[in-house]
Kinemage of the C-alpha trace (Angstrom):
@kinemage 1
@onewidth
@group {chain A} dominant
@subgroup {mainchain}
@vectorlist {calphas} color= white
{ca met a 1} P 14.922 2.765 39.757
{ca ser a 2} L 18.389 1.637 38.642
{ca glu a 3} L 19.489 0.782 42.203
{ca met a 4} L 18.028 -1.961 44.361
{ca phe a 5} L 15.093 -0.867 46.462
{ca asn a 6} L 15.406 -1.003 50.268
{ca pro a 7} L 12.769 -1.818 52.906
{ca val a 8} L 11.476 0.789 55.315
{ca lys a 9} L 11.508 -1.505 58.375
{ca glu a 10} L 14.828 -2.427 59.963
{ca thr a 11} L 13.384 -5.781 61.025
{ca thr a 12} L 12.584 -6.803 57.436
{ca lys a 13} L 15.161 -9.350 56.284
{ca val a 14} L 16.379 -9.063 52.697
{ca ser a 15} L 17.909 -11.860 50.617
{ca asn a 16} L 21.486 -11.481 49.376
{ca asp a 17} L 20.321 -10.597 45.864
{ca gly a 18} L 17.865 -7.983 47.199
{ca phe a 19} L 14.707 -9.398 45.600
{ca glu a 20} L 13.118 -11.254 48.515
{ca trp a 21} L 11.920 -9.370 51.600
{ca arg a 22} L 10.769 -11.059 54.831
{ca pro a 23} L 8.792 -8.716 57.111
{ca ala a 24} L 8.551 -9.807 60.740
{ca thr a 25} L 4.765 -9.337 61.047
{ca phe a 26} L 1.722 -8.863 58.846
{ca asp a 27} L 1.549 -5.193 59.901
{ca asp a 28} L 5.137 -4.829 58.712
{ca phe a 29} L 4.162 -6.608 55.483
{ca leu a 30} L 1.453 -3.999 54.857
{ca glu a 31} L 3.840 -1.171 55.671
{ca glu a 32} L 6.456 -2.486 53.237
{ca leu a 33} L 3.769 -2.963 50.599
{ca gln a 34} L 2.653 0.644 51.000
{ca his a 35} L 6.287 1.758 50.872
{ca ile a 36} L 6.916 -0.073 47.590
{ca thr a 37} L 3.724 0.949 45.807
{ca ala a 38} L 4.132 4.592 46.849
{ca ala a 39} L 7.577 4.653 45.252
{ca ile a 40} L 6.635 2.588 42.183
{ca pro a 41} L 3.145 3.423 40.898
{ca asp a 42} L 3.254 1.200 37.788
{ca val a 43} L 2.985 -2.164 39.533
{ca cys a 44} L 1.003 -5.353 39.245
{ca phe a 45} L 0.857 -8.364 41.553
{ca phe a 46} L 0.974 -12.107 41.012
{ca arg a 47} L -2.114 -14.015 42.145
{ca gly a 48} L -1.648 -17.329 43.889
{ca gln a 49} L 1.738 -17.735 45.585
{ca arg a 50} L 0.555 -19.400 48.787
{ca leu a 51} L 3.900 -21.260 49.083
{ca ser a 52} L 6.800 -18.841 48.900
{ca asn a 53} L 9.239 -21.425 47.526
{ca ser a 54} L 7.030 -22.361 44.541
{ca leu a 55} L 8.384 -21.472 41.117
{ca leu a 56} L 6.594 -18.789 39.118
{ca asp a 57} L 5.747 -21.159 36.265
{ca ser a 58} L 2.659 -21.458 34.082
{ca thr a 59} L 0.553 -24.625 34.205
{ca phe a 60} L 1.856 -25.551 30.761
{ca ala a 61} L 5.497 -25.209 31.880
{ca arg a 62} L 4.838 -27.373 34.938
{ca asn a 63} L 3.189 -30.047 32.807
{ca met a 64} L 6.159 -30.071 30.418
{ca lys a 65} L 8.380 -30.814 33.431
{ca lys a 66} L 6.075 -33.582 34.608
{ca gln a 67} L 6.065 -35.199 31.164
{ca arg a 68} L 9.869 -35.302 31.237
{ca gly a 69} L 10.056 -36.678 34.759
{ca phe a 70} L 11.364 -33.517 36.462
{ca asp a 71} L 10.296 -32.143 39.835
{ca val a 72} L 8.054 -29.115 39.231
{ca thr a 73} L 9.244 -27.463 42.450
{ca val a 74} L 12.833 -27.000 41.237
{ca arg a 75} L 14.432 -25.519 38.138
{ca tyr a 76} L 15.777 -27.622 35.291
{ca pro a 77} L 19.423 -28.682 35.643
{ca glu a 78} L 21.921 -26.208 34.216
{ca tyr a 79} L 22.650 -28.248 31.106
{ca leu a 80} L 19.005 -27.801 30.043
{ca leu a 81} L 18.725 -24.164 31.160
{ca leu a 82} L 21.588 -23.413 28.747
{ca asn a 83} L 20.285 -25.656 25.951
{ca thr a 84} L 18.838 -23.665 23.039
{ca ala a 85} L 17.532 -26.783 21.301
{ca phe a 86} L 15.564 -27.582 24.458
{ca gln a 87} L 14.069 -24.079 24.415
{ca tyr a 88} L 12.879 -24.607 20.833
{ca lys a 89} L 11.531 -28.064 21.642
{ca leu a 90} L 9.346 -26.739 24.473
{ca ala a 91} L 8.073 -23.875 22.315
{ca gly a 92} L 7.230 -26.360 19.571
{ca asn a 93} L 5.316 -28.437 22.134
{ca leu a 94} L 3.182 -25.369 22.935
{ca leu a 95} L 2.361 -24.640 19.287
{ca asn a 96} L 1.607 -28.302 18.503
{ca tyr a 97} L -0.674 -28.481 21.549
{ca leu a 98} L -2.617 -25.384 20.477
{ca asp a 99} L -2.873 -26.693 16.909
{ca glu a 100} L -4.840 -29.649 18.279
{ca val a 101} L -7.597 -27.409 19.684
{ca pro a 102} L -10.162 -27.254 16.832
{ca ile a 103} L -11.389 -23.755 17.607
{ca leu a 104} L -7.847 -22.324 17.635
{ca ala a 105} L -6.049 -23.941 14.710
{ca pro a 106} L -7.706 -21.795 11.981
{ca phe a 107} L -6.691 -18.607 13.774
{ca leu a 108} L -3.150 -19.828 14.367
{ca his a 109} L -2.751 -20.236 10.623
{ca asn a 110} L -4.917 -17.271 9.523
{ca his a 111} L -7.308 -19.543 7.634
{ca ile a 112} L -10.433 -17.574 8.573
{ca pro a 113} L -11.205 -13.882 9.089
{ca gly a 114} L -11.232 -12.517 12.599
{ca ile a 115} L -14.360 -12.121 14.717
{ca leu a 116} L -15.291 -8.463 15.172
{ca ile a 117} L -16.618 -6.465 18.106
{ca gly a 118} L -17.391 -3.097 16.601
{ca ser a 119} L -14.348 -2.260 14.507
{ca his a 120} L -11.964 -4.448 16.518
{ca lys a 121} L -11.015 -8.060 15.911
{ca ile a 122} L -11.312 -10.418 18.840
{ca asp a 123} L -8.109 -12.225 19.763
{ca val a 124} L -9.589 -15.732 19.956
{ca leu a 125} L -6.351 -17.229 21.269
{ca tyr a 126} L -6.257 -14.701 24.103
{ca gln a 127} L -9.926 -15.293 24.946
{ca tyr a 128} L -9.394 -19.060 24.974
{ca his a 129} L -6.451 -18.748 27.344
{ca val a 130} L -8.349 -16.437 29.704
{ca his a 131} L -11.269 -18.870 29.744
{ca val a 132} L -9.043 -21.873 30.522
{ca gln a 133} L -7.311 -19.888 33.273
{ca gln a 134} L -10.669 -19.099 34.852
{ca glu a 135} L -12.472 -22.367 34.065
{ca pro a 136} L -9.795 -25.094 33.927
{ca ser a 137} L -12.374 -27.858 34.413
{ca asp a 138} L -14.758 -26.756 31.651
{ca pro a 139} L -16.163 -30.118 30.431
{ca asn a 140} L -16.407 -28.754 26.868
{ca leu a 141} L -12.653 -28.176 26.727
{ca ile a 142} L -11.093 -30.585 29.192
{ca ser a 143} L -9.905 -32.974 26.478
{ca tyr a 144} L -7.983 -30.095 24.866
{ca ser a 145} L -6.963 -28.012 27.876
{ca ser a 146} L -5.409 -30.700 30.102
{ca leu a 147} L -1.942 -29.183 29.673
{ca gly a 148} L -3.146 -25.769 30.821
{ca thr a 149} L -1.894 -22.522 29.303
{ca asn a 150} L 1.304 -20.495 29.279
{ca phe a 151} L -0.552 -17.600 30.974
{ca leu a 152} L 0.034 -16.605 34.590
{ca asp a 153} L -2.595 -14.643 36.511
{ca phe a 154} L -1.709 -11.158 37.711
{ca thr a 155} L -3.794 -8.326 39.129
{ca tyr a 156} L -3.599 -4.561 39.504
{ca asp a 157} L -5.188 -4.838 42.963
{ca arg a 158} L -2.779 -5.552 45.838
{ca lys a 159} L -5.587 -6.893 48.022
{ca val a 160} L -6.550 -9.441 45.374
{ca gly a 161} L -2.903 -10.515 45.224
{ca ile a 162} L -2.853 -10.960 49.014
{ca phe a 163} L -6.086 -12.996 48.856
{ca phe a 164} L -4.577 -15.547 46.485
{ca ala a 165} L -1.283 -15.629 48.400
{ca asn a 166} L -3.281 -16.523 51.527
{ca gln a 167} L -5.881 -18.824 49.960
{ca arg a 168} L -5.703 -22.348 51.454
{ca arg a 169} L -2.398 -21.464 53.135
{ca leu a 170} L -1.524 -23.575 56.166
{ca pro a 171} L -0.581 -21.711 59.362
{ca ser a 172} L 3.055 -22.819 59.116
{ca asp a 173} L 3.378 -21.822 55.440
{ca glu a 174} L 4.955 -18.651 54.091
{ca gly a 175} L 2.993 -17.036 51.286
{ca ala a 176} L 4.481 -14.548 48.831
{ca leu a 177} L 3.267 -11.489 46.965
{ca phe a 178} L 5.266 -10.781 43.812
{ca ile a 179} L 5.222 -7.031 43.129
{ca ile a 180} L 6.172 -6.371 39.511
{ca arg a 181} L 7.374 -3.038 38.177
{ca gln a 182} L 5.920 -3.006 34.670
{ca lys a 183} L 8.160 -0.293 33.202
{ca ala a 184} L 11.245 -2.303 34.164
{ca leu a 185} L 10.056 -5.265 32.085
{ca gly a 186} L 11.234 -3.623 28.851
{ca lys a 187} L 9.398 -3.977 25.548
{ca val a 188} L 7.078 -6.772 26.593
{ca phe a 189} L 3.725 -4.991 26.245
{ca his a 190} L 1.767 -6.091 23.172
{ca gly a 191} L -1.366 -4.125 22.386
{ca gly a 192} L -3.603 -4.029 19.311
{ca asp a 193} L -6.431 -6.166 18.027
{ca thr a 194} L -4.811 -9.613 18.210
{ca pro a 195} L -1.634 -9.258 20.300
{ca phe a 196} L -1.436 -12.823 21.616
{ca gln a 197} L -2.183 -14.331 18.218
{ca asp a 198} L 0.597 -12.099 16.840
{ca ile a 199} L 2.999 -13.248 19.599
{ca leu a 200} L 2.375 -16.899 18.707
{ca thr a 201} L 2.796 -16.184 14.993
{ca leu a 202} L 6.164 -14.581 15.751
{ca leu a 203} L 7.106 -17.554 17.919
{ca arg a 204} L 6.278 -19.969 15.116
{ca gly a 205} L 8.513 -17.963 12.791
{ca glu a 206} L 11.348 -17.857 15.323
{ca ile a 207} L 11.497 -21.594 15.929
{ca ala a 208} L 11.506 -22.236 12.178
{ca lys a 209} L 14.883 -20.449 11.938
{ca pro a 210} L 18.311 -22.069 12.404
{ca arg a 211} L 19.000 -22.639 16.092
{ca asp a 212} L 22.387 -20.963 16.471
{ca gln a 213} L 20.959 -18.820 19.257
{ca gly a 214} L 17.815 -18.740 21.384
{ca tyr a 215} L 14.833 -16.556 20.619
{ca ser a 216} L 13.924 -13.785 23.054
{ca gly a 217} L 12.044 -15.657 25.746
{ca val a 218} L 11.121 -12.757 28.005
{ca pro a 219} L 7.565 -13.010 29.391
{ca arg a 220} L 5.025 -11.038 27.323
{ca leu a 221} L 2.032 -8.977 28.352
{ca pro a 222} L -0.728 -9.176 25.689
{ca trp a 223} L -3.536 -6.615 25.925
{ca pro a 224} L -6.163 -6.779 23.146
{ca ala a 225} L -8.019 -3.614 22.159
{ca ala a 226} L -11.335 -5.481 22.553
{ca gln a 227} L -11.877 -8.112 25.231
{ca val a 228} L -14.833 -10.208 26.357
{ca leu a 229} L -14.243 -10.741 30.059
{ca pro a 230} L -16.402 -12.560 32.620
{ca glu a 231} L -17.462 -10.685 35.741
{ca lys a 232} L -14.984 -12.442 38.003
{ca val a 233} L -12.049 -11.370 35.804
{ca lys a 234} L -13.238 -7.785 36.168
{ca arg a 235} L -13.631 -8.128 39.930
{ca gln a 236} L -10.152 -9.625 40.200
{ca asn a 237} L -8.789 -6.688 38.160
{ca ala a 238} L -6.887 -9.266 36.175
{ca leu a 239} L -4.181 -9.141 33.594
{ca tyr a 240} L -2.167 -12.009 32.157
{ca ile a 241} L 1.534 -12.430 31.495
{ca ala a 242} L 2.541 -15.095 28.972
{ca gln a 243} L 5.567 -17.244 29.766
{ca met a 244} L 7.537 -17.655 26.526
{ca asp a 245} L 10.653 -19.623 27.499
{ca phe a 246} L 9.590 -22.711 29.431
{ca arg a 247} L 13.079 -23.462 30.694
{ca tyr a 248} L 12.875 -20.395 32.930
{ca asp a 249} L 10.302 -19.556 35.575
{ca leu a 250} L 9.356 -15.863 35.560
{ca glu a 251} L 11.393 -15.040 38.667
{ca phe a 252} L 14.503 -16.469 37.016
{ca ser a 253} L 13.730 -14.647 33.738
{ca trp a 254} L 13.407 -11.341 35.557
{ca lys a 255} L 16.646 -11.860 37.451
{ca leu a 256} L 18.387 -12.407 34.111
{ca leu a 257} L 16.756 -9.201 32.878
{ca his a 258} L 18.094 -7.377 35.950
{ca gln a 259} L 21.622 -8.519 35.051
{ca gln a 260} L 21.212 -6.771 31.699
{ca thr a 261} L 19.488 -3.558 32.801
{ca gln a 262} L 20.305 -3.218 36.526
{ca asp a 263} L 16.634 -2.264 37.074
{ca gln a 264} L 14.867 -4.010 39.936
{ca val a 265} L 12.011 -5.715 38.125
{ca phe a 266} L 10.256 -7.162 41.189
{ca val a 267} L 10.128 -7.545 44.944
{ca lys a 268} L 9.008 -10.855 46.428
{ca leu a 269} L 7.291 -9.862 49.670
{ca ile a 270} L 6.864 -12.803 52.048
{ca leu a 271} L 3.700 -13.305 54.086
{ca pro a 272} L 4.955 -14.458 57.506
{ca pro a 273} L 3.848 -17.843 58.854
{ca glu a 274} L 1.152 -17.998 61.535
{ca thr a 275} L -0.651 -15.009 59.985
{ca cys a 276} L -3.380 -16.780 57.946
{ca glu a 277} L -6.243 -15.725 60.203
{ca glu a 278} L -4.934 -12.168 60.556
{ca val a 279} L -4.686 -11.825 56.767
{ca gln a 280} L -8.176 -13.274 56.332
{ca gln a 281} L -9.648 -10.753 58.783
{ca phe a 282} L -7.888 -7.915 56.954
{ca leu a 283} L -9.310 -9.064 53.604
{ca leu a 284} L -12.784 -9.517 55.079
{ca ala a 285} L -12.731 -5.936 56.368
{ca glu a 286} L -11.715 -4.794 52.869
{ca gly a 287} L -14.554 -6.748 51.217
{ca ile a 288} L -12.189 -9.157 49.442
{ca thr a 289} L -13.882 -12.511 49.884
{ca glu a 290} L -14.321 -15.663 47.822
{ca asp a 291} L -17.960 -14.743 47.170
{ca phe a 292} L -16.887 -11.355 45.806
{ca leu a 293} L -14.030 -12.635 43.630
{ca phe a 294} L -15.921 -15.682 42.319
{ca pro a 295} L -19.497 -14.445 41.785
{ca gln a 296} L -20.508 -17.329 39.514
{ca gln a 297} L -19.536 -19.902 42.137
{ca ser a 298} L -21.347 -18.082 44.952
{ca ser a 299} L -24.582 -17.909 42.933
{ca arg a 300} L -24.699 -21.676 42.201
């Protein structure tokens, strides 16, 4: 899809750059969603954009902004977006932060052999990040995980994406469903036994080099050959995309990628205001409820 994709409904408003679509009604939203996914089968969806103007940043990236006194709802000023040294500084902050987690440091520096499931090593760094994403208030880790992770939650299930875009949304709020075309992301998929550990090892090597130019900060998609996933991750049909350049939110990164490739990487489909109850009834009829998506919580 080298050209920009067009909506099927004449009443759907499209932003000047073509990425953001505003259907007039929730029925129109569903029709546009069906239109997009029928044309682009290799898609995934962001989970959690209940405010359409929020930046697609990881918790770690937001906390880096807070530490520096910047508003997390807006992008860095241009002088920092263009600053390679700032890119390296933020990446170094991530690696230093992970080095302080006792269970992770040995794996970051290959001091101990990997843990095996069958013939496959377990990517401990990936498993840790998934756990913190799912259990951010784990009392056993809270002293280490207060900065969050550089993972963002995505799903292969459009209905799960809609659930999180509608969760705790006020009637006057616009939600948003980011629909990502995976093949347009380029060479970001990392498979194998320890893909996220390998990504971080590469990052450590990159920031040790002279800083005459920035490292490739495109978001990465790690997918270990063996994974230990809790039931709610399976029910949410989850996958995780790792933010690698903390100057850029993912939407901004993908727009830069579009400038290079002319491929439309994503569509940001807006949930109209005053549709919260209608969306909730749709999800209820589809069996997508909080009890279903969070089985551990519902059994407590």
